[in-house]
VEXVO-235961 format. One record per residue (C-alpha): residue in three letters; x, y, z. Coordinates in nm, 3 decimals. Layout:
<recs>
+------+---------+---------+---------+
! code !       X !       Y !       Z !
+------+---------+---------+---------+
!  ALA !       X !       Y !       Z !
...
+------+---------+---------+---------+
</recs>
This chain:
<recs>
+------+---------+---------+---------+
! code !       X !       Y !       Z !
+------+---------+---------+---------+
!  MET !  -0.901 !   8.200 !  -1.243 !
!  PRO !  -0.836 !   7.915 !  -1.047 !
!  THR !  -1.058 !   7.613 !  -1.179 !
!  ASP !  -1.231 !   7.534 !  -0.818 !
!  ARG !  -1.423 !   7.864 !  -0.911 !
!  LEU !  -1.549 !   7.817 !  -1.262 !
!  PHE !  -1.862 !   7.790 !  -1.168 !
!  LEU !  -2.096 !   8.045 !  -0.982 !
!  TRP !  -2.424 !   7.971 !  -0.887 !
!  TYR !  -2.778 !   8.157 !  -0.862 !
!  PRO !  -3.098 !   7.979 !  -0.622 !
!  GLU !  -3.320 !   7.973 !  -0.929 !
!  LYS !  -3.061 !   7.924 !  -1.227 !
!  LYS !  -2.692 !   7.782 !  -1.258 !
!  VAL !  -2.488 !   7.983 !  -1.459 !
!  SER !  -2.114 !   7.921 !  -1.533 !
!  VAL !  -1.852 !   8.209 !  -1.565 !
!  PHE !  -1.710 !   7.997 !  -1.827 !
!  LEU !  -2.084 !   7.959 !  -1.975 !
!  ILE !  -2.120 !   8.320 !  -2.025 !
!  CYS !  -1.782 !   8.398 !  -2.132 !
!  ILE !  -1.829 !   8.142 !  -2.408 !
!  THR !  -2.143 !   8.236 !  -2.536 !
!  PHE !  -1.999 !   8.588 !  -2.564 !
!  LEU !  -1.754 !   8.497 !  -2.760 !
!  GLY !  -2.015 !   8.270 !  -3.020 !
!  LEU !  -1.827 !   7.923 !  -2.972 !
!  VAL !  -2.015 !   7.625 !  -2.976 !
!  LEU !  -1.942 !   7.415 !  -2.648 !
!  THR !  -2.060 !   7.103 !  -2.751 !
!  VAL !  -1.817 !   7.015 !  -3.036 !
!  PRO !  -1.549 !   7.198 !  -3.157 !
!  ALA !  -1.530 !   7.358 !  -3.528 !
!  SER !  -1.235 !   7.125 !  -3.595 !
!  SER !  -1.417 !   6.808 !  -3.520 !
!  PRO !  -1.467 !   6.583 !  -3.815 !
!  GLN !  -1.815 !   6.496 !  -3.695 !
!  ALA !  -1.957 !   6.859 !  -3.689 !
!  ALA !  -1.841 !   6.886 !  -4.084 !
!  GLN !  -2.078 !   6.538 !  -4.147 !
!  GLY !  -2.328 !   6.620 !  -3.956 !
!  PRO !  -2.533 !   6.486 !  -3.677 !
!  GLU !  -2.306 !   6.322 !  -3.405 !
!  PRO !  -2.374 !   5.954 !  -3.290 !
!  PHE !  -2.462 !   6.095 !  -2.937 !
!  PHE !  -2.651 !   6.381 !  -2.769 !
!  LEU !  -2.341 !   6.497 !  -2.591 !
!  MET !  -1.993 !   6.439 !  -2.743 !
!  GLY !  -1.715 !   6.670 !  -2.646 !
!  SER !  -1.370 !   6.674 !  -2.813 !
!  GLY !  -1.372 !   6.267 !  -2.738 !
!  LYS !  -1.036 !   6.365 !  -2.572 !
!  LEU !  -0.985 !   6.210 !  -2.258 !
!  HIS !  -0.680 !   6.180 !  -2.019 !
!  LEU !  -0.765 !   5.910 !  -1.763 !
!  LYS !  -0.593 !   5.735 !  -1.455 !
!  ASN !  -0.734 !   5.481 !  -1.265 !
!  LEU !  -0.620 !   5.455 !  -0.896 !
!  ARG !  -0.711 !   5.106 !  -0.803 !
!  ASN !  -0.487 !   4.982 !  -1.087 !
!  THR !  -0.269 !   5.273 !  -1.155 !
!  LYS !  -0.337 !   5.218 !  -1.503 !
!  GLU !  -0.344 !   5.564 !  -1.720 !
!  ALA !  -0.400 !   5.609 !  -2.113 !
!  ARG !  -0.435 !   5.935 !  -2.316 !
!  VAL !  -0.670 !   5.838 !  -2.598 !
!  GLU !  -0.906 !   6.000 !  -2.868 !
!  LEU !  -1.244 !   5.845 !  -2.897 !
!  LEU !  -1.284 !   5.968 !  -3.275 !
!  ASN !  -1.079 !   5.896 !  -3.594 !
!  PRO !  -0.977 !   6.130 !  -3.812 !
!  ASP !  -1.284 !   6.061 !  -4.032 !
!  GLY !  -1.534 !   6.154 !  -3.765 !
!  SER !  -1.612 !   5.742 !  -3.703 !
!  LEU !  -1.578 !   5.582 !  -3.333 !
!  ASN !  -1.202 !   5.491 !  -3.271 !
!  ASP !  -1.229 !   5.127 !  -3.154 !
!  ALA !  -0.884 !   5.082 !  -3.060 !
!  ALA !  -0.922 !   5.398 !  -2.778 !
!  PHE !  -1.206 !   5.209 !  -2.668 !
!  THR !  -1.024 !   4.906 !  -2.582 !
!  GLU !  -0.735 !   5.102 !  -2.412 !
!  VAL !  -1.020 !   5.255 !  -2.193 !
!  ASP !  -1.114 !   4.892 !  -2.135 !
!  ARG !  -0.783 !   4.831 !  -1.995 !
!  VAL !  -0.798 !   5.167 !  -1.775 !
!  PHE !  -1.136 !   5.064 !  -1.661 !
!  GLY !  -0.993 !   4.676 !  -1.607 !
!  PHE !  -1.298 !   4.596 !  -1.763 !
!  PRO !  -1.264 !   4.260 !  -1.946 !
!  THR !  -1.365 !   4.329 !  -2.315 !
!  GLU !  -1.340 !   3.977 !  -2.446 !
!  GLU !  -1.539 !   3.786 !  -2.196 !
!  LYS !  -1.840 !   4.071 !  -2.200 !
!  GLY !  -1.789 !   4.113 !  -2.612 !
!  GLU !  -1.825 !   4.446 !  -2.551 !
!  HIS !  -1.654 !   4.827 !  -2.423 !
!  ILE !  -1.710 !   5.045 !  -2.121 !
!  SER !  -2.024 !   5.195 !  -2.267 !
!  PRO !  -1.945 !   5.473 !  -2.573 !
!  ARG !  -2.252 !   5.729 !  -2.462 !
!  LEU !  -2.081 !   5.697 !  -2.109 !
!  LEU !  -1.738 !   5.795 !  -2.260 !
!  PHE !  -1.878 !   6.095 !  -2.488 !
!  MET !  -2.081 !   6.242 !  -2.163 !
!  LEU !  -1.760 !   6.235 !  -1.965 !
!  SER !  -1.582 !   6.408 !  -2.259 !
!  TYR !  -1.857 !   6.702 !  -2.303 !
!  PHE !  -1.873 !   6.768 !  -1.893 !
!  ALA !  -1.469 !   6.700 !  -1.855 !
!  ASP !  -1.409 !   6.989 !  -2.163 !
!  LEU !  -1.684 !   7.234 !  -1.993 !
!  ALA !  -1.497 !   7.181 !  -1.713 !
!  ALA !  -1.154 !   7.156 !  -1.701 !
!  PRO !  -1.057 !   7.115 !  -2.056 !
!  GLY !  -0.717 !   6.892 !  -2.123 !
!  LYS !  -0.693 !   6.784 !  -1.736 !
!  MET !  -0.667 !   6.419 !  -1.634 !
!  ILE !  -0.979 !   6.257 !  -1.518 !
!  VAL !  -0.925 !   6.036 !  -1.199 !
!  ILE !  -1.108 !   5.739 !  -1.164 !
!  GLU !  -1.167 !   5.611 !  -0.810 !
!  SER !  -1.429 !   5.344 !  -0.939 !
!  GLY !  -1.448 !   5.260 !  -1.291 !
!  TYR !  -1.562 !   4.877 !  -1.388 !
!  ARG !  -1.709 !   4.634 !  -1.111 !
!  SER !  -1.728 !   4.280 !  -1.145 !
!  ALA !  -2.055 !   4.153 !  -0.930 !
!  ASP !  -1.840 !   3.949 !  -0.683 !
!  TYR !  -1.637 !   4.262 !  -0.648 !
!  ASN !  -1.953 !   4.532 !  -0.571 !
!  ASP !  -2.117 !   4.283 !  -0.393 !
!  LYS !  -1.820 !   4.250 !  -0.149 !
!  ILE !  -1.756 !   4.602 !  -0.098 !
!  ARG !  -2.133 !   4.663 !  -0.035 !
!  GLN !  -2.123 !   4.426 !   0.235 !
!  LYS !  -1.841 !   4.678 !   0.380 !
!  GLY !  -2.029 !   4.949 !   0.399 !
!  ALA !  -1.936 !   5.101 !   0.036 !
!  ASN !  -2.209 !   5.345 !  -0.163 !
!  ALA !  -2.277 !   5.094 !  -0.412 !
!  ALA !  -2.611 !   4.987 !  -0.535 !
!  LYS !  -2.708 !   4.603 !  -0.555 !
!  THR !  -2.759 !   4.662 !  -0.937 !
!  SER !  -2.499 !   4.928 !  -1.017 !
!  THR !  -2.425 !   5.060 !  -1.309 !
!  HIS !  -2.032 !   4.981 !  -1.287 !
!  ILE !  -2.151 !   4.639 !  -1.332 !
!  ASP !  -2.265 !   4.657 !  -1.688 !
!  GLY !  -1.951 !   4.933 !  -1.778 !
!  MET !  -2.173 !   5.213 !  -1.730 !
!  ALA !  -2.029 !   5.417 !  -1.443 !
!  LEU !  -1.696 !   5.563 !  -1.337 !
!  ASP !  -1.657 !   5.784 !  -1.015 !
!  PHE !  -1.388 !   6.011 !  -1.068 !
!  ARG !  -1.250 !   6.391 !  -0.980 !
!  ILE !  -1.065 !   6.681 !  -1.194 !
!  ASP !  -0.839 !   6.811 !  -0.978 !
!  GLY !  -0.920 !   7.171 !  -0.907 !
!  VAL !  -1.267 !   7.130 !  -1.004 !
!  ASP !  -1.533 !   7.153 !  -0.740 !
!  GLY !  -1.750 !   6.829 !  -0.699 !
!  LYS !  -2.061 !   6.986 !  -0.556 !
!  ASN !  -2.058 !   7.223 !  -0.856 !
!  LEU !  -1.986 !   6.963 !  -1.153 !
!  TRP !  -2.285 !   6.756 !  -0.983 !
!  GLU !  -2.498 !   7.076 !  -1.013 !
!  THR !  -2.392 !   7.125 !  -1.412 !
!  VAL !  -2.462 !   6.716 !  -1.476 !
!  ARG !  -2.795 !   6.736 !  -1.284 !
!  GLY !  -2.911 !   7.042 !  -1.502 !
!  MET !  -2.879 !   6.849 !  -1.813 !
!  ASN !  -3.111 !   6.576 !  -1.714 !
!  CYS !  -2.931 !   6.313 !  -1.932 !
!  CYS !  -2.783 !   6.045 !  -1.674 !
!  GLY !  -2.733 !   5.962 !  -1.335 !
!  VAL !  -2.480 !   6.186 !  -1.123 !
!  GLY !  -2.468 !   6.155 !  -0.744 !
!  HIS !  -2.225 !   6.343 !  -0.557 !
!  TYR !  -2.110 !   6.218 !  -0.168 !
!  GLY !  -1.905 !   6.472 !  -0.103 !
!  GLY !  -1.546 !   6.632 !  -0.214 !
!  LYS !  -1.432 !   6.626 !  -0.524 !
!  THR !  -1.578 !   6.313 !  -0.654 !
!  ILE !  -1.895 !   6.271 !  -0.884 !
!  HIS !  -2.056 !   5.941 !  -0.950 !
!  LEU !  -2.185 !   5.939 !  -1.337 !
!  ASP !  -2.381 !   5.706 !  -1.545 !
!  ALA !  -2.512 !   5.571 !  -1.902 !
!  GLY !  -2.822 !   5.486 !  -1.716 !
!  ARG !  -3.184 !   5.681 !  -1.683 !
!  PRO !  -3.145 !   6.035 !  -1.566 !
!  ARG !  -3.151 !   6.062 !  -1.212 !
!  PHE !  -2.948 !   6.234 !  -0.911 !
!  TRP !  -2.862 !   6.204 !  -0.522 !
!  GLU !  -2.642 !   6.294 !  -0.288 !
!  ALA !  -2.478 !   6.111 !   0.013 !
!  ALA !  -2.811 !   6.088 !   0.233 !
!  THR !  -3.038 !   6.040 !  -0.077 !
!  SER !  -2.870 !   5.751 !  -0.273 !
!  GLY !  -3.051 !   5.482 !  -0.123 !
!  THR !  -2.763 !   5.252 !  -0.165 !
!  LYS !  -2.776 !   5.069 !   0.143 !
!  SER !  -3.134 !   4.922 !   0.097 !
!  LYS !  -3.198 !   4.616 !   0.215 !
!  GLU !  -3.532 !   4.578 !   0.033 !
!  PRO !  -3.553 !   4.328 !  -0.222 !
!  ASP !  -3.470 !   4.424 !  -0.594 !
!  TYR !  -3.739 !   4.244 !  -0.781 !
!  ASN !  -3.594 !   4.338 !  -1.118 !
!  ARG !  -3.784 !   4.730 !  -1.048 !
!  HIS !  -3.500 !   4.901 !  -1.148 !
!  LEU !  -3.446 !   4.746 !  -1.516 !
!  TYR !  -3.290 !   4.986 !  -1.757 !
!  LEU !  -3.305 !   4.992 !  -2.173 !
!  SER !  -3.017 !   5.125 !  -2.334 !
!  THR !  -2.963 !   5.178 !  -2.709 !
!  ASP !  -2.620 !   5.156 !  -2.824 !
!  LEU !  -2.617 !   5.507 !  -3.010 !
!  ASP !  -2.874 !   5.818 !  -3.013 !
!  ARG !  -2.908 !   5.904 !  -3.343 !
!  TYR !  -3.016 !   5.669 !  -3.668 !
!  THR !  -3.088 !   5.647 !  -4.008 !
!  PRO !  -3.392 !   5.425 !  -4.135 !
!  GLY !  -3.310 !   5.066 !  -4.191 !
!  ALA !  -3.020 !   5.103 !  -3.927 !
!  LYS !  -2.929 !   4.845 !  -3.700 !
!  VAL !  -2.972 !   4.904 !  -3.308 !
!  ARG !  -2.841 !   4.708 !  -3.031 !
!  LEU !  -3.069 !   4.682 !  -2.748 !
!  SER !  -2.912 !   4.629 !  -2.405 !
!  LEU !  -3.061 !   4.593 !  -2.038 !
!  SER !  -2.863 !   4.684 !  -1.716 !
!  GLY !  -2.980 !   4.697 !  -1.330 !
!  ILE !  -3.061 !   4.361 !  -1.339 !
!  GLY !  -3.108 !   4.167 !  -1.018 !
!  THR !  -3.237 !   3.829 !  -1.127 !
!  PHE !  -3.220 !   3.669 !  -1.495 !
!  GLY !  -3.411 !   3.372 !  -1.598 !
!  PHE !  -3.701 !   3.608 !  -1.725 !
!  GLY !  -3.828 !   3.685 !  -2.115 !
!  VAL !  -3.861 !   3.999 !  -2.349 !
!  GLU !  -4.141 !   3.955 !  -2.620 !
!  ASN !  -3.995 !   3.897 !  -2.973 !
!  THR !  -4.118 !   4.212 !  -3.059 !
!  ALA !  -4.007 !   4.535 !  -3.009 !
!  ARG !  -4.254 !   4.862 !  -3.042 !
!  LEU !  -4.164 !   5.198 !  -3.186 !
!  TYR !  -4.351 !   5.524 !  -2.992 !
!  GLY !  -4.314 !   5.865 !  -3.076 !
!  SER !  -4.084 !   6.044 !  -2.761 !
!  ALA !  -4.394 !   6.279 !  -2.690 !
!  ASP !  -4.654 !   6.011 !  -2.722 !
!  THR !  -4.552 !   5.676 !  -2.554 !
!  GLU !  -4.937 !   5.552 !  -2.586 !
!  LYS !  -4.997 !   5.455 !  -2.941 !
!  PRO !  -4.719 !   5.269 !  -3.109 !
!  ILE !  -4.567 !   5.409 !  -3.473 !
!  ALA !  -4.412 !   5.046 !  -3.562 !
!  GLN !  -4.351 !   4.720 !  -3.442 !
!  MET !  -4.002 !   4.558 !  -3.461 !
!  GLN !  -3.868 !   4.201 !  -3.438 !
!  LEU !  -3.577 !   4.113 !  -3.254 !
!  ALA !  -3.482 !   3.824 !  -3.345 !
!  ASP !  -3.550 !   3.670 !  -3.674 !
!  ASN !  -3.400 !   3.292 !  -3.617 !
!  ILE !  -3.600 !   3.265 !  -3.329 !
!  LYS !  -3.965 !   3.143 !  -3.325 !
!  SER !  -4.064 !   3.170 !  -3.010 !
!  GLU !  -4.276 !   3.469 !  -2.888 !
!  CYS !  -4.072 !   3.487 !  -2.562 !
!  ILE !  -3.697 !   3.518 !  -2.607 !
!  SER !  -3.541 !   3.389 !  -2.235 !
!  LEU !  -3.257 !   3.585 !  -2.047 !
!  GLU !  -3.096 !   3.369 !  -1.850 !
!  ASP !  -2.746 !   3.517 !  -1.805 !
!  HIS !  -2.584 !   3.923 !  -1.846 !
!  LYS !  -2.461 !   3.842 !  -2.213 !
!  ALA !  -2.781 !   3.764 !  -2.340 !
!  SER !  -2.928 !   4.066 !  -2.169 !
!  ARG !  -2.681 !   4.307 !  -2.350 !
!  PHE !  -2.744 !   4.159 !  -2.721 !
!  LEU !  -3.067 !   4.225 !  -2.833 !
!  TYR !  -3.096 !   4.324 !  -3.193 !
!  THR !  -3.357 !   4.480 !  -3.414 !
!  THR !  -3.425 !   4.728 !  -3.731 !
!  VAL !  -3.515 !   5.089 !  -3.749 !
!  PRO !  -3.810 !   5.064 !  -3.995 !
!  GLU !  -3.735 !   5.190 !  -4.352 !
!  GLU !  -4.013 !   5.412 !  -4.360 !
!  LEU !  -4.001 !   5.638 !  -4.035 !
!  PRO !  -3.981 !   6.011 !  -4.092 !
!  GLY !  -3.735 !   6.208 !  -3.887 !
!  GLY !  -3.772 !   6.302 !  -3.528 !
!  ARG !  -3.754 !   6.150 !  -3.203 !
!  TYR !  -3.909 !   5.779 !  -3.077 !
!  LYS !  -3.840 !   5.585 !  -2.765 !
!  ILE !  -3.848 !   5.161 !  -2.801 !
!  LYS !  -4.037 !   4.955 !  -2.592 !
!  LEU !  -3.949 !   4.606 !  -2.480 !
!  ASP !  -4.226 !   4.357 !  -2.315 !
!  PHE !  -4.136 !   4.124 !  -2.068 !
!  CYS !  -4.314 !   3.767 !  -2.017 !
!  ARG !  -4.218 !   3.488 !  -1.762 !
!  ARG !  -4.115 !   3.745 !  -1.511 !
!  PRO !  -3.996 !   3.590 !  -1.205 !
!  PHE !  -4.135 !   3.813 !  -0.966 !
!  GLU !  -4.495 !   3.997 !  -0.932 !
!  GLN !  -4.331 !   4.338 !  -0.857 !
!  MET !  -4.123 !   4.316 !  -1.199 !
!  PRO !  -4.209 !   4.602 !  -1.450 !
!  THR !  -4.438 !   4.491 !  -1.733 !
!  GLU !  -4.244 !   4.709 !  -1.958 !
!  VAL !  -3.995 !   4.899 !  -2.001 !
!  PHE !  -3.923 !   5.221 !  -2.247 !
!  SER !  -3.575 !   5.277 !  -2.398 !
!  ASN !  -3.372 !   5.635 !  -2.405 !
!  GLU !  -3.462 !   5.858 !  -2.655 !
!  ILE !  -3.349 !   5.813 !  -2.950 !
!  GLU !  -3.350 !   6.051 !  -3.283 !
!  LEU !  -3.403 !   5.946 !  -3.659 !
!  ALA !  -3.188 !   6.145 !  -3.925 !
!  ASN !  -3.055 !   6.080 !  -4.233 !
!  PRO !  -2.762 !   6.323 !  -4.317 !
!  ALA !  -2.457 !   6.245 !  -4.573 !
!  GLY !  -2.195 !   6.097 !  -4.426 !
!  PHE !  -2.347 !   5.971 !  -4.107 !
!  SER !  -2.245 !   5.634 !  -3.984 !
!  ASN !  -2.483 !   5.391 !  -3.739 !
!  GLN !  -2.159 !   5.214 !  -3.633 !
!  SER !  -2.077 !   5.140 !  -3.254 !
!  PRO !  -1.745 !   5.038 !  -3.139 !
+------+---------+---------+---------+
</recs>
């Protein structure tokens, strides 16, 4: 069957022929049985896939085949460095890699739609200056694009219908996904949302006022006492601060905090100033030792807000607390 006819769609519920077949065969799609992580317990991310990617960037012609997982199930730092090269991401300057959460989501959906096929990157990392230039030329690029933070890509897989793949990702409510027509879709590791060309809002002239800030953790799963890296993205203007105390909530109840977590032991000020991109990407805290397993969210409160329209607080993506033997809280 041609891969562009892989998906069949119904008005109320989207079901793929591929999923139906796999269900009847009794196979697990998310992680192959041979995956080291499958044997060791829960993976560090909710959506993982095989971790095997064949990437080619049309803009710089760079190409690579990588395996994001080592044989023991840990994250392969060398593979992430190779991905950075293909994306054109300035690893040393940023002090981090292209978002591991993004890459494992990409692996998950690529394995679902066309396992083993080349993923053609039409737009990977963008510097802030480059993003501004293409906006001025009328491109579909948001002012605070997740491409700037290494959290997004626009890609296609030959033989896979872009609209159908967009529908698949949209149905997971996991991330940001956009479709502007044709085979290409946008995928990002930001807040769950979806759009098409007519609803993207990328050409809006309205001031940003830091209203689209997003807080993400480096992993999805942690063990008690683990170190957590928090990163802010979608920032239009720096020169604001976050309170030195983060608050932890149950994911089903964001009204009553369960615990408090200090961000920086070496900073006496109650307001941590964020003056540049790197400062906003490396905020650390620690999961309390006594917490039971379950799903949680972390909240940061802003201080020294430059705009009254800027939110007073932001919640992170959902995280899960687990304590399986052999699970490693290590990001690449």
